[in-house]
C-alpha positions as CSV (number, residue, x, y, z in Angstrom):
1,M,-97.5,244.6,42.3
2,E,-97.7,242.5,39.2
3,L,-95.1,240.2,40.6
4,H,-97.3,239.7,43.7
5,R,-100.4,238.9,41.5
6,F,-98.4,236.4,39.5
7,K,-97.3,234.5,42.6
8,V,-100.9,234.4,44.0
9,K,-102.1,233.2,40.6
10,R,-99.4,230.4,40.5
11,L,-100.3,229.3,44.1
12,I,-104.0,229.1,43.2
13,Q,-103.2,227.0,40.1
14,K,-101.1,224.6,42.2
15,R,-103.9,224.1,44.7
16,V,-106.5,223.5,42.0
17,L,-104.2,220.9,40.3
18,T,-103.6,219.2,43.6
19,W,-107.4,218.8,44.4
20,L,-108.0,217.5,40.8
21,M,-105.4,214.8,41.3
22,L,-106.8,213.8,44.7
23,G,-110.3,213.6,43.2
24,C,-109.2,211.4,40.4
25,L,-107.3,209.1,42.8
26,G,-110.3,208.9,45.1
27,G,-112.6,208.1,42.2
28,W,-110.3,205.2,41.3
29,L,-110.1,203.8,44.8
30,L,-113.8,203.9,45.6
31,P,-114.8,200.9,43.5
32,V,-111.8,198.9,44.6
33,T,-112.2,199.3,48.4
34,P,-115.5,197.3,48.7
35,A,-114.0,194.4,46.7
36,L,-111.0,194.3,49.0
37,A,-113.3,194.4,52.0
38,Q,-114.9,191.1,50.8
39,G,-111.6,189.5,50.0
40,P,-108.7,188.0,52.0
41,G,-108.9,190.7,54.6
42,Q,-112.5,189.7,55.5
43,V,-111.6,186.0,55.6
44,L,-108.9,186.6,58.1
45,L,-111.3,188.5,60.3
46,E,-114.0,185.7,60.3
47,K,-113.9,182.9,62.9
48,P,-112.8,179.5,61.5
49,P,-115.6,177.0,60.9
50,A,-116.5,175.0,64.0
51,A,-115.3,171.4,64.1
52,P,-118.0,168.8,64.0
53,P,-119.0,167.7,67.5
54,A,-117.1,164.6,68.7
55,E,-119.2,161.4,68.8
56,E,-120.5,160.9,72.3
57,K,-119.1,157.6,73.6
58,K,-121.5,155.3,75.5
59,E,-120.5,154.8,79.1
60,G,-119.4,151.2,79.6
61,A,-120.5,149.0,82.5
62,P,-117.9,148.7,85.3
63,S,-116.0,145.4,85.7
64,T,-117.4,143.0,88.3
65,C,-117.0,139.4,89.3
66,G,-120.4,138.6,87.8
67,P,-123.2,136.5,89.2
68,I,-122.4,133.4,91.4
69,I,-125.0,131.0,90.0
70,S,-126.2,132.6,86.8
71,D,-124.0,132.4,83.7
72,T,-122.6,135.6,82.3
73,C,-123.4,137.0,78.9
74,L,-120.4,138.9,77.6
75,P,-117.5,136.7,76.4
76,I,-114.0,137.0,77.8
77,E,-111.5,139.0,75.7
78,T,-109.8,137.3,72.8
79,G,-106.8,135.3,73.8
80,K,-107.5,135.6,77.5
81,V,-107.6,132.7,79.9
82,A,-109.4,132.7,83.3
83,M,-110.1,130.3,86.1
84,Q,-113.0,130.4,88.5
85,V,-113.4,128.1,91.6
86,W,-116.5,127.8,93.9
87,W,-116.6,126.4,97.4
88,A,-120.2,125.6,98.5
89,L,-121.7,123.7,101.5
90,S,-125.3,122.7,101.2
91,F,-127.6,121.9,104.1
92,Y,-130.8,120.0,103.5
93,P,-133.5,120.8,106.0
94,G,-136.1,118.9,104.1
95,V,-137.5,117.9,100.7
96,F,-140.3,119.3,98.5
97,S,-143.3,117.2,98.0
98,P,-145.3,116.9,94.7
99,N,-147.7,119.5,96.0
100,W,-145.0,122.2,96.8
101,R,-145.0,121.4,100.5
102,Q,-141.8,120.9,102.6
103,V,-141.4,117.6,104.4
104,S,-138.7,116.0,106.5
105,A,-135.5,114.9,104.8
106,K,-135.4,111.9,107.3
107,G,-131.8,112.6,108.1
108,D,-129.0,115.2,108.3
109,F,-127.8,115.5,104.7
110,Y,-124.9,117.7,103.5
111,T,-123.0,118.3,100.3
112,F,-119.7,120.0,99.8
113,S,-119.0,120.9,96.2
114,M,-116.0,122.6,94.5
115,P,-116.6,123.2,90.8
116,V,-113.5,124.4,88.8
117,K,-114.1,126.4,85.7
118,I,-111.5,127.1,83.0
119,I,-112.4,129.9,80.5
120,Y,-110.8,130.8,77.2
121,G,-111.6,133.3,74.5
122,P,-110.5,131.8,71.1
123,T,-111.8,134.6,68.9
124,K,-113.7,137.9,69.2
125,D,-117.2,137.5,70.7
126,M,-116.7,133.8,71.5
127,E,-116.0,132.0,74.8
128,L,-115.3,128.4,75.6
129,Y,-115.3,126.9,79.1
130,V,-115.2,123.6,81.0
131,I,-116.6,123.0,84.5
132,A,-115.4,120.0,86.5
133,P,-117.0,119.7,90.0
134,F,-115.6,117.8,93.0
135,I,-118.4,116.6,95.2
136,N,-118.5,115.2,98.7
137,N,-121.9,113.9,100.0
138,W,-122.5,112.7,103.6
139,V,-125.4,112.0,105.8
140,N,-125.9,111.3,109.5
141,N,-128.8,110.1,111.7
142,V,-131.1,108.8,108.9
143,D,-134.4,107.4,110.0
144,L,-134.5,103.7,110.6
145,G,-137.0,103.3,107.8
146,I,-134.4,104.3,105.2
147,A,-131.3,102.8,106.9
148,G,-128.9,100.6,104.9
149,P,-129.2,96.8,104.6
150,N,-126.8,96.4,107.6
151,G,-128.5,99.1,109.6
152,E,-126.2,101.9,108.3
153,R,-127.5,105.3,109.4
154,S,-124.6,107.4,108.2
155,A,-122.5,107.3,105.0
156,S,-120.3,109.5,102.8
157,Y,-118.8,109.5,99.3
158,S,-116.5,111.8,97.4
159,G,-115.8,112.0,93.6
160,V,-115.8,114.1,90.5
161,G,-119.2,114.9,89.2
162,D,-120.4,115.4,85.6
163,V,-118.1,117.6,83.5
164,T,-119.8,120.2,81.4
165,A,-118.4,122.0,78.3
166,I,-120.0,125.2,77.0
167,A,-119.5,127.4,73.9
168,K,-120.9,131.0,73.9
169,Y,-121.1,133.5,71.0
170,N,-122.2,137.1,71.3
171,L,-124.9,137.4,68.7
172,L,-125.9,141.0,69.2
173,P,-124.0,143.7,71.1
174,E,-125.7,145.9,73.7
175,T,-127.2,149.2,72.5
176,D,-129.1,152.0,74.2
177,Y,-132.4,150.1,73.8
178,R,-131.4,146.4,73.4
179,P,-129.5,144.0,75.7
180,A,-126.5,142.1,74.6
181,I,-127.6,138.6,73.5
182,T,-125.3,135.6,73.6
183,G,-126.2,132.1,72.2
184,V,-125.2,129.1,74.3
185,A,-124.6,125.5,73.3
186,G,-123.0,122.8,75.4
187,V,-123.0,119.2,76.6
188,G,-122.7,117.6,80.1
189,F,-120.8,114.4,80.2
190,P,-121.8,111.5,82.5
191,S,-118.4,111.4,84.2
192,G,-119.8,111.3,87.8
193,H,-120.6,108.1,89.5
194,A,-124.3,107.4,88.9
195,S,-124.9,103.6,88.5
196,H,-124.4,100.5,90.5
197,L,-125.0,102.5,93.7
198,N,-124.1,100.8,97.0
199,P,-127.2,100.5,99.2
200,G,-125.0,100.9,102.3
201,R,-123.9,104.4,101.2
202,L,-127.6,105.6,101.4
203,L,-127.5,107.2,97.9
204,Q,-124.5,109.4,98.9
205,D,-122.4,107.7,96.1
206,A,-124.7,109.4,93.5
207,V,-122.5,112.2,92.3
208,G,-123.5,112.2,88.7
209,T,-126.7,112.2,86.6
210,G,-126.0,109.1,84.5
211,S,-126.8,111.0,81.3
212,F,-125.5,113.2,78.6
213,N,-127.1,116.6,78.9
214,F,-127.4,118.7,75.7
215,I,-127.8,122.4,76.5
216,T,-129.1,125.2,74.3
217,G,-130.1,128.7,75.4
218,V,-129.4,132.4,75.5
219,N,-127.8,134.8,78.0
220,L,-128.7,138.5,78.2
221,F,-127.0,141.5,79.7
222,K,-128.0,145.2,80.0
223,Y,-126.4,148.1,81.8
224,L,-129.1,150.1,83.4
225,K,-127.0,152.6,85.2
226,P,-126.1,152.0,88.0
227,F,-127.4,148.4,87.8
228,L,-125.9,145.6,85.8
229,V,-128.7,143.1,84.8
230,H,-128.0,139.5,83.8
231,S,-130.4,136.9,82.6
232,Q,-130.0,133.2,81.6
233,I,-132.5,130.9,79.8
234,W,-131.2,127.4,79.2
235,F,-133.1,124.3,77.9
236,N,-131.5,121.0,79.0
237,T,-132.1,117.7,77.3
238,P,-130.6,114.7,79.1
239,V,-130.0,111.5,77.3
240,N,-130.0,108.7,79.9
241,L,-127.6,105.9,79.7
242,N,-129.2,103.8,82.4
243,K,-132.2,103.5,84.6
244,I,-132.3,103.6,88.4
245,R,-135.2,101.1,88.3
246,P,-136.8,99.3,85.3
247,D,-139.7,101.7,85.4
248,A,-137.9,105.0,86.0
249,V,-135.2,107.0,84.3
250,R,-132.8,109.3,86.2
251,S,-133.2,112.6,84.3
252,R,-135.9,114.6,82.5
253,E,-135.9,117.7,80.4
254,Y,-135.6,120.9,82.4
255,V,-135.3,124.7,82.0
256,N,-133.0,127.1,83.9
257,F,-134.3,130.6,84.2
258,N,-132.1,133.0,86.2
259,L,-132.1,136.7,86.8
260,A,-129.3,138.6,88.5
261,T,-128.5,142.3,89.2
262,E,-125.3,143.9,90.5
263,L,-125.0,147.3,92.1
264,P,-121.5,148.8,92.4
265,I,-121.2,150.8,95.6
266,S,-117.5,151.7,95.2
267,K,-114.6,150.9,93.0
268,R,-114.0,147.6,94.8
269,W,-117.3,146.5,96.3
270,V,-120.4,145.3,94.5
271,L,-123.8,144.2,95.9
272,L,-125.4,141.2,94.2
273,L,-128.9,139.7,94.1
274,E,-129.9,136.6,92.1
275,F,-133.2,134.9,91.5
276,Y,-132.7,131.3,90.2
277,S,-135.1,128.7,89.1
278,V,-135.2,125.2,87.6
279,W,-138.4,123.9,86.0
280,T,-139.3,120.3,85.2
281,W,-142.6,119.0,84.1
282,Q,-142.3,115.4,85.1
283,N,-141.4,113.8,88.4
284,L,-137.9,112.5,88.9
285,A,-137.2,109.0,90.2
286,T,-135.0,110.1,93.1
287,P,-135.5,113.3,95.1
288,Q,-132.1,113.2,96.9
289,G,-128.5,113.0,96.0
290,F,-126.6,114.9,93.3
291,Q,-129.1,114.3,90.6
292,T,-130.7,116.4,87.8
293,P,-132.5,119.2,89.6
294,A,-136.2,119.1,90.2
295,T,-138.5,122.2,90.2
296,V,-137.1,124.8,92.6
297,L,-137.2,128.6,93.0
298,G,-134.7,130.5,95.1
299,V,-132.8,133.7,95.8
300,L,-129.2,134.5,96.5
301,P,-128.0,137.7,98.1
302,G,-124.3,138.3,97.9
303,I,-121.4,140.7,97.8
304,E,-118.4,141.0,95.5
305,F,-114.9,142.3,96.2
306,L,-112.6,143.3,93.3
307,A,-109.3,142.7,94.9
308,T,-107.1,143.5,91.8
309,D,-107.5,144.0,88.1
310,K,-107.1,140.2,87.7
311,L,-108.6,138.8,90.9
312,S,-112.2,139.2,92.1
313,L,-114.1,137.4,94.9
314,A,-117.8,136.9,95.7
315,A,-119.7,135.4,98.5
316,G,-123.4,134.7,99.1
317,V,-126.0,132.2,100.3
318,S,-128.5,130.5,98.0
319,L,-131.9,129.9,99.7
320,D,-134.5,127.6,98.1
321,L,-137.9,129.3,98.6
322,A,-140.2,126.8,96.9
323,G,-140.2,123.7,94.9
324,K,-141.7,120.3,94.1
325,N,-140.3,116.7,93.8
326,G,-136.8,117.6,94.9
327,V,-134.5,118.6,97.8
328,H,-134.8,121.8,99.8
329,K,-131.5,123.3,100.7
330,Y,-129.6,126.4,101.6
331,T,-126.0,126.9,100.5
332,P,-123.4,129.3,101.7
333,M,-120.8,129.7,98.9
334,L,-117.6,131.6,98.0
335,T,-116.1,132.0,94.5
336,A,-112.8,133.4,93.2
337,L,-112.2,134.5,89.6
338,Y,-108.6,135.0,88.3
339,T,-107.8,136.2,84.8
340,F,-104.3,135.4,83.6
């Protein structure tokens, strides 16, 4: 009996000792557990910090052939060379009088012109180009009142016109709210035949202006999705080398103001619409022939085809709508631009 009590007593002592040890161990762990919960274990459970959002890139304008008449704004890439050729045939249904009326041209006048343009990008944001035009003038059935000294009523003449050299520099790039702005400076050289005209050729041998032409201006471009908008404002200052008559010079100052818009309708086809204008504030000596333009306003609808990454084509018809003291013409034209 006493042996049984002793065993029971020893069993109770062991259980009490075990509970005491567990209590001490739990009291030691309690303050440690919250600290561990805030340490590395918690860091592993948290999501990694989000990466900063990538800068949203502005969508660039698609590549196009560009306007046919208006000058482009954005320079060619550095080190690139390109060549552009135009083929244009002008018909002259009449001339504009000093009071903006259209009157008879007194003959069937035509001009075929083929300007060749060589473009080069010497440095970033800069472009240089030279334009040399080949010109063929001819006329048939002129009125007897303006016939040649030997009764000539038809004549023709071919030659190279005035060569123009232009330098462009992109002053300000395009932003969300501002168009790209390019400064333009250039000079036209009196390389075309313009003096000692043969009366028997009925002014068809006038394929030059007979003056240096100093050009300053700006070109602008803005991508207003889906439209590409171009603008050109050039001030031209001719310095005449000779006079047509003792009382009249050949060229006067004039301003070009053109506006063009392109609408890509597929990866290869682009619709084009141009508004062109030339403004002079003094009368010119001769209204006909390849002379410095008189005041004229017109429109050119056209279409472009991007044949390859290097070759693009464009075709359109320029239509003179109004003018004064100059010729009235309409001109179907085609141009090809190739980048080497």
